[in-house]
mmCIF file of the N, C-alpha and C atoms, coordinates in Angstrom:
data_MODEL
# 
_entry.id   MODEL 
# 
loop_
_atom_site.group_PDB 
_atom_site.id 
_atom_site.type_symbol 
_atom_site.label_atom_id 
_atom_site.label_alt_id 
_atom_site.label_comp_id 
_atom_site.label_asym_id 
_atom_site.label_entity_id 
_atom_site.label_seq_id 
_atom_site.pdbx_PDB_ins_code 
_atom_site.Cartn_x 
_atom_site.Cartn_y 
_atom_site.Cartn_z 
_atom_site.occupancy 
_atom_site.B_iso_or_equiv 
_atom_site.pdbx_formal_charge 
_atom_site.auth_seq_id 
_atom_site.auth_comp_id 
_atom_site.auth_asym_id 
_atom_site.auth_atom_id 
_atom_site.pdbx_PDB_model_num 
ATOM 1   N N  . MET A 1 1  ? 0.335   -1.004 0.129   1.00 0.00 ? 1  MET A N  1 
ATOM 2   C CA . MET A 1 1  ? 0.083   -0.348 -0.409  1.00 0.00 ? 1  MET A CA 1 
ATOM 3   C C  . MET A 1 1  ? 0.625   1.159  -0.079  1.00 0.00 ? 1  MET A C  1 
ATOM 4   N N  . ARG A 1 2  ? 1.890   1.551  0.148   1.00 0.00 ? 2  ARG A N  1 
ATOM 5   C CA . ARG A 1 2  ? 2.257   2.081  0.014   1.00 0.00 ? 2  ARG A CA 1 
ATOM 6   C C  . ARG A 1 2  ? 3.524   2.097  -0.433  1.00 0.00 ? 2  ARG A C  1 
ATOM 7   N N  . ARG A 1 3  ? 3.393   1.890  -1.068  1.00 0.00 ? 3  ARG A N  1 
ATOM 8   C CA . ARG A 1 3  ? 4.647   2.125  -3.063  1.00 0.00 ? 3  ARG A CA 1 
ATOM 9   C C  . ARG A 1 3  ? 3.112   2.652  -3.385  1.00 0.00 ? 3  ARG A C  1 
ATOM 10  N N  . LEU A 1 4  ? 1.311   2.113  -3.275  1.00 0.00 ? 4  LEU A N  1 
ATOM 11  C CA . LEU A 1 4  ? 0.904   2.606  -3.657  1.00 0.00 ? 4  LEU A CA 1 
ATOM 12  C C  . LEU A 1 4  ? 0.922   4.533  -3.877  1.00 0.00 ? 4  LEU A C  1 
ATOM 13  N N  . PHE A 1 5  ? 0.528   4.497  -2.046  1.00 0.00 ? 5  PHE A N  1 
ATOM 14  C CA . PHE A 1 5  ? 0.446   6.032  -2.099  1.00 0.00 ? 5  PHE A CA 1 
ATOM 15  C C  . PHE A 1 5  ? 1.093   7.333  -2.376  1.00 0.00 ? 5  PHE A C  1 
ATOM 16  N N  . ALA A 1 6  ? 2.405   6.519  -3.371  1.00 0.00 ? 6  ALA A N  1 
ATOM 17  C CA . ALA A 1 6  ? 3.333   7.211  -3.139  1.00 0.00 ? 6  ALA A CA 1 
ATOM 18  C C  . ALA A 1 6  ? 3.390   6.812  -4.853  1.00 0.00 ? 6  ALA A C  1 
ATOM 19  N N  . ASP A 1 7  ? 2.744   6.802  -4.873  1.00 0.00 ? 7  ASP A N  1 
ATOM 20  C CA . ASP A 1 7  ? 2.738   6.860  -7.037  1.00 0.00 ? 7  ASP A CA 1 
ATOM 21  C C  . ASP A 1 7  ? 2.515   8.207  -7.053  1.00 0.00 ? 7  ASP A C  1 
ATOM 22  N N  . PRO A 1 8  ? 3.454   9.084  -7.828  1.00 0.00 ? 8  PRO A N  1 
ATOM 23  C CA . PRO A 1 8  ? 3.451   9.996  -8.358  1.00 0.00 ? 8  PRO A CA 1 
ATOM 24  C C  . PRO A 1 8  ? 2.374   10.775 -9.179  1.00 0.00 ? 8  PRO A C  1 
ATOM 25  N N  . LYS A 1 9  ? 1.817   9.647  -9.627  1.00 0.00 ? 9  LYS A N  1 
ATOM 26  C CA . LYS A 1 9  ? 0.525   10.282 -10.601 1.00 0.00 ? 9  LYS A CA 1 
ATOM 27  C C  . LYS A 1 9  ? -1.274  10.203 -9.813  1.00 0.00 ? 9  LYS A C  1 
ATOM 28  N N  . HIS A 1 10 ? -0.659  9.058  -8.625  1.00 0.00 ? 10 HIS A N  1 
ATOM 29  C CA . HIS A 1 10 ? -2.004  9.123  -8.592  1.00 0.00 ? 10 HIS A CA 1 
ATOM 30  C C  . HIS A 1 10 ? -2.113  8.988  -7.148  1.00 0.00 ? 10 HIS A C  1 
ATOM 31  N N  . GLY A 1 11 ? -1.185  9.023  -6.358  1.00 0.00 ? 11 GLY A N  1 
ATOM 32  C CA . GLY A 1 11 ? -1.575  8.383  -4.296  1.00 0.00 ? 11 GLY A CA 1 
ATOM 33  C C  . GLY A 1 11 ? -1.999  9.507  -4.443  1.00 0.00 ? 11 GLY A C  1 
ATOM 34  N N  . GLU A 1 12 ? -1.491  10.775 -4.441  1.00 0.00 ? 12 GLU A N  1 
ATOM 35  C CA . GLU A 1 12 ? -2.031  12.311 -3.535  1.00 0.00 ? 12 GLU A CA 1 
ATOM 36  C C  . GLU A 1 12 ? -3.411  11.797 -3.494  1.00 0.00 ? 12 GLU A C  1 
ATOM 37  N N  . ALA A 1 13 ? -4.014  12.003 -4.682  1.00 0.00 ? 13 ALA A N  1 
ATOM 38  C CA . ALA A 1 13 ? -5.482  11.587 -4.954  1.00 0.00 ? 13 ALA A CA 1 
ATOM 39  C C  . ALA A 1 13 ? -5.945  10.121 -4.219  1.00 0.00 ? 13 ALA A C  1 
ATOM 40  N N  . ILE A 1 14 ? -5.353  9.405  -4.551  1.00 0.00 ? 14 ILE A N  1 
ATOM 41  C CA . ILE A 1 14 ? -5.695  8.080  -3.214  1.00 0.00 ? 14 ILE A CA 1 
ATOM 42  C C  . ILE A 1 14 ? -5.718  8.247  -1.813  1.00 0.00 ? 14 ILE A C  1 
ATOM 43  N N  . ARG A 1 15 ? -4.536  8.565  -1.431  1.00 0.00 ? 15 ARG A N  1 
ATOM 44  C CA . ARG A 1 15 ? -4.569  9.236  0.372   1.00 0.00 ? 15 ARG A CA 1 
ATOM 45  C C  . ARG A 1 15 ? -5.938  9.720  0.671   1.00 0.00 ? 15 ARG A C  1 
ATOM 46  N N  . GLU A 1 16 ? -5.636  10.400 -0.655  1.00 0.00 ? 16 GLU A N  1 
ATOM 47  C CA . GLU A 1 16 ? -7.504  11.197 0.432   1.00 0.00 ? 16 GLU A CA 1 
ATOM 48  C C  . GLU A 1 16 ? -8.378  11.018 -0.382  1.00 0.00 ? 16 GLU A C  1 
ATOM 49  N N  . ASP A 1 17 ? -8.705  10.265 -0.285  1.00 0.00 ? 17 ASP A N  1 
ATOM 50  C CA . ASP A 1 17 ? -10.127 9.832  -0.679  1.00 0.00 ? 17 ASP A CA 1 
ATOM 51  C C  . ASP A 1 17 ? -10.093 8.667  0.337   1.00 0.00 ? 17 ASP A C  1 
ATOM 52  N N  . LEU A 1 18 ? -9.293  8.495  0.361   1.00 0.00 ? 18 LEU A N  1 
ATOM 53  C CA . LEU A 1 18 ? -9.314  7.413  1.552   1.00 0.00 ? 18 LEU A CA 1 
ATOM 54  C C  . LEU A 1 18 ? -9.580  8.038  3.062   1.00 0.00 ? 18 LEU A C  1 
ATOM 55  N N  . ARG A 1 19 ? -8.362  8.972  3.069   1.00 0.00 ? 19 ARG A N  1 
ATOM 56  C CA . ARG A 1 19 ? -8.926  10.214 4.577   1.00 0.00 ? 19 ARG A CA 1 
ATOM 57  C C  . ARG A 1 19 ? -9.930  10.491 4.468   1.00 0.00 ? 19 ARG A C  1 
ATOM 58  N N  . ALA A 1 20 ? -11.090 10.654 2.866   1.00 0.00 ? 20 ALA A N  1 
ATOM 59  C CA . ALA A 1 20 ? -12.477 11.682 2.908   1.00 0.00 ? 20 ALA A CA 1 
ATOM 60  C C  . ALA A 1 20 ? -13.554 10.119 3.147   1.00 0.00 ? 20 ALA A C  1 
ATOM 61  N N  . GLY A 1 21 ? -13.085 9.120  3.190   1.00 0.00 ? 21 GLY A N  1 
ATOM 62  C CA . GLY A 1 21 ? -13.782 7.977  3.387   1.00 0.00 ? 21 GLY A CA 1 
ATOM 63  C C  . GLY A 1 21 ? -13.470 7.158  5.040   1.00 0.00 ? 21 GLY A C  1 
ATOM 64  N N  . LEU A 1 22 ? -12.638 7.156  5.830   1.00 0.00 ? 22 LEU A N  1 
ATOM 65  C CA . LEU A 1 22 ? -11.782 6.148  6.396   1.00 0.00 ? 22 LEU A CA 1 
ATOM 66  C C  . LEU A 1 22 ? -13.187 5.766  7.804   1.00 0.00 ? 22 LEU A C  1 
ATOM 67  N N  . SER A 1 23 ? -14.650 6.482  7.331   1.00 0.00 ? 23 SER A N  1 
ATOM 68  C CA . SER A 1 23 ? -15.321 6.118  8.237   1.00 0.00 ? 23 SER A CA 1 
ATOM 69  C C  . SER A 1 23 ? -16.061 5.515  8.117   1.00 0.00 ? 23 SER A C  1 
ATOM 70  N N  . ALA A 1 24 ? -15.997 4.916  6.310   1.00 0.00 ? 24 ALA A N  1 
ATOM 71  C CA . ALA A 1 24 ? -16.847 4.145  6.272   1.00 0.00 ? 24 ALA A CA 1 
ATOM 72  C C  . ALA A 1 24 ? -16.507 3.156  6.131   1.00 0.00 ? 24 ALA A C  1 
ATOM 73  N N  . VAL A 1 25 ? -15.674 2.876  6.654   1.00 0.00 ? 25 VAL A N  1 
ATOM 74  C CA . VAL A 1 25 ? -14.249 1.409  6.591   1.00 0.00 ? 25 VAL A CA 1 
ATOM 75  C C  . VAL A 1 25 ? -14.280 0.823  8.201   1.00 0.00 ? 25 VAL A C  1 
ATOM 76  N N  . PRO A 1 26 ? -14.505 -0.360 8.104   1.00 0.00 ? 26 PRO A N  1 
ATOM 77  C CA . PRO A 1 26 ? -14.214 -1.046 10.156  1.00 0.00 ? 26 PRO A CA 1 
ATOM 78  C C  . PRO A 1 26 ? -13.173 -0.885 10.771  1.00 0.00 ? 26 PRO A C  1 
ATOM 79  N N  . ILE A 1 27 ? -13.542 -0.600 12.163  1.00 0.00 ? 27 ILE A N  1 
ATOM 80  C CA . ILE A 1 27 ? -12.232 0.114  13.244  1.00 0.00 ? 27 ILE A CA 1 
ATOM 81  C C  . ILE A 1 27 ? -10.936 -0.442 12.710  1.00 0.00 ? 27 ILE A C  1 
ATOM 82  N N  . TRP A 1 28 ? -11.190 -1.490 12.440  1.00 0.00 ? 28 TRP A N  1 
ATOM 83  C CA . TRP A 1 28 ? -9.570  -2.065 12.392  1.00 0.00 ? 28 TRP A CA 1 
ATOM 84  C C  . TRP A 1 28 ? -8.995  -1.774 11.388  1.00 0.00 ? 28 TRP A C  1 
ATOM 85  N N  . MET A 1 29 ? -9.533  -1.412 9.942   1.00 0.00 ? 29 MET A N  1 
ATOM 86  C CA . MET A 1 29 ? -8.781  -1.057 8.853   1.00 0.00 ? 29 MET A CA 1 
ATOM 87  C C  . MET A 1 29 ? -8.177  0.656  8.732   1.00 0.00 ? 29 MET A C  1 
ATOM 88  N N  . GLN A 1 30 ? -9.275  0.848  9.602   1.00 0.00 ? 30 GLN A N  1 
ATOM 89  C CA . GLN A 1 30 ? -9.409  2.660  10.148  1.00 0.00 ? 30 GLN A CA 1 
ATOM 90  C C  . GLN A 1 30 ? -7.989  2.614  10.465  1.00 0.00 ? 30 GLN A C  1 
ATOM 91  N N  . GLU A 1 31 ? -7.769  1.775  11.817  1.00 0.00 ? 31 GLU A N  1 
ATOM 92  C CA . GLU A 1 31 ? -6.196  2.088  12.311  1.00 0.00 ? 31 GLU A CA 1 
ATOM 93  C C  . GLU A 1 31 ? -4.647  1.421  11.743  1.00 0.00 ? 31 GLU A C  1 
ATOM 94  N N  . PHE A 1 32 ? -5.385  0.233  11.003  1.00 0.00 ? 32 PHE A N  1 
ATOM 95  C CA . PHE A 1 32 ? -4.623  0.049  10.005  1.00 0.00 ? 32 PHE A CA 1 
ATOM 96  C C  . PHE A 1 32 ? -4.149  1.345  8.553   1.00 0.00 ? 32 PHE A C  1 
ATOM 97  N N  . LEU A 1 33 ? -5.094  2.042  8.369   1.00 0.00 ? 33 LEU A N  1 
ATOM 98  C CA . LEU A 1 33 ? -4.839  3.141  7.258   1.00 0.00 ? 33 LEU A CA 1 
ATOM 99  C C  . LEU A 1 33 ? -4.171  4.150  8.474   1.00 0.00 ? 33 LEU A C  1 
ATOM 100 N N  . ARG A 1 34 ? -4.943  4.159  8.711   1.00 0.00 ? 34 ARG A N  1 
ATOM 101 C CA . ARG A 1 34 ? -4.290  5.385  9.749   1.00 0.00 ? 34 ARG A CA 1 
ATOM 102 C C  . ARG A 1 34 ? -3.107  6.056  10.071  1.00 0.00 ? 34 ARG A C  1 
ATOM 103 N N  . GLU A 1 35 ? -2.194  4.353  9.847   1.00 0.00 ? 35 GLU A N  1 
ATOM 104 C CA . GLU A 1 35 ? -0.986  4.595  10.555  1.00 0.00 ? 35 GLU A CA 1 
ATOM 105 C C  . GLU A 1 35 ? -0.097  4.443  9.264   1.00 0.00 ? 35 GLU A C  1 
ATOM 106 N N  . ILE A 1 36 ? -0.156  3.660  7.843   1.00 0.00 ? 36 ILE A N  1 
ATOM 107 C CA . ILE A 1 36 ? -0.073  4.154  6.868   1.00 0.00 ? 36 ILE A CA 1 
ATOM 108 C C  . ILE A 1 36 ? 0.243   5.447  6.469   1.00 0.00 ? 36 ILE A C  1 
ATOM 109 N N  . LEU A 1 37 ? -0.871  5.933  6.068   1.00 0.00 ? 37 LEU A N  1 
ATOM 110 C CA . LEU A 1 37 ? -2.001  7.259  5.938   1.00 0.00 ? 37 LEU A CA 1 
ATOM 111 C C  . LEU A 1 37 ? -0.647  8.095  6.681   1.00 0.00 ? 37 LEU A C  1 
ATOM 112 N N  . ARG A 1 38 ? -0.705  7.966  7.446   1.00 0.00 ? 38 ARG A N  1 
ATOM 113 C CA . ARG A 1 38 ? 0.556   9.370  8.439   1.00 0.00 ? 38 ARG A CA 1 
ATOM 114 C C  . ARG A 1 38 ? 2.634   9.012  7.768   1.00 0.00 ? 38 ARG A C  1 
ATOM 115 N N  . ALA A 1 39 ? 2.319   8.296  7.201   1.00 0.00 ? 39 ALA A N  1 
ATOM 116 C CA . ALA A 1 39 ? 3.682   7.183  7.217   1.00 0.00 ? 39 ALA A CA 1 
ATOM 117 C C  . ALA A 1 39 ? 3.990   8.697  6.041   1.00 0.00 ? 39 ALA A C  1 
ATOM 118 N N  . ASP A 1 40 ? 5.479   8.674  5.290   1.00 0.00 ? 40 ASP A N  1 
ATOM 119 C CA . ASP A 1 40 ? 5.924   9.765  4.124   1.00 0.00 ? 40 ASP A CA 1 
ATOM 120 C C  . ASP A 1 40 ? 5.663   8.950  2.964   1.00 0.00 ? 40 ASP A C  1 
ATOM 121 N N  . PRO A 1 41 ? 5.120   8.864  2.336   1.00 0.00 ? 41 PRO A N  1 
ATOM 122 C CA . PRO A 1 41 ? 5.546   8.015  0.761   1.00 0.00 ? 41 PRO A CA 1 
ATOM 123 C C  . PRO A 1 41 ? 6.730   7.802  0.083   1.00 0.00 ? 41 PRO A C  1 
ATOM 124 N N  . ARG A 1 42 ? 7.075   9.201  0.139   1.00 0.00 ? 42 ARG A N  1 
ATOM 125 C CA . ARG A 1 42 ? 8.410   9.290  -0.247  1.00 0.00 ? 42 ARG A CA 1 
ATOM 126 C C  . ARG A 1 42 ? 9.273   7.852  0.199   1.00 0.00 ? 42 ARG A C  1 
ATOM 127 N N  . GLU A 1 43 ? 9.209   7.258  1.448   1.00 0.00 ? 43 GLU A N  1 
ATOM 128 C CA . GLU A 1 43 ? 9.767   5.859  1.981   1.00 0.00 ? 43 GLU A CA 1 
ATOM 129 C C  . GLU A 1 43 ? 9.725   4.459  1.847   1.00 0.00 ? 43 GLU A C  1 
ATOM 130 N N  . ALA A 1 44 ? 8.594   5.026  0.883   1.00 0.00 ? 44 ALA A N  1 
ATOM 131 C CA . ALA A 1 44 ? 7.723   3.427  0.617   1.00 0.00 ? 44 ALA A CA 1 
ATOM 132 C C  . ALA A 1 44 ? 8.361   3.104  -0.394  1.00 0.00 ? 44 ALA A C  1 
ATOM 133 N N  . LYS A 1 45 ? 9.540   1.853  0.116   1.00 0.00 ? 45 LYS A N  1 
ATOM 134 C CA . LYS A 1 45 ? 10.143  0.531  -0.734  1.00 0.00 ? 45 LYS A CA 1 
ATOM 135 C C  . LYS A 1 45 ? 10.290  0.118  -2.012  1.00 0.00 ? 45 LYS A C  1 
ATOM 136 N N  . PRO A 1 46 ? 10.871  0.384  -3.495  1.00 0.00 ? 46 PRO A N  1 
ATOM 137 C CA . PRO A 1 46 ? 10.225  -0.746 -4.447  1.00 0.00 ? 46 PRO A CA 1 
ATOM 138 C C  . PRO A 1 46 ? 9.972   -1.864 -4.726  1.00 0.00 ? 46 PRO A C  1 
# 
């Protein structure tokens, strides 16, 4: 997921969409996604 979020063309839009709809996913997934969304996408490994 981190590599997907780091995509230069679509990564930011994907992250923003997930942030906007975070309340629609299960609590366990919210916790997982929050951690990933906080990380710097430029640190993703190829």
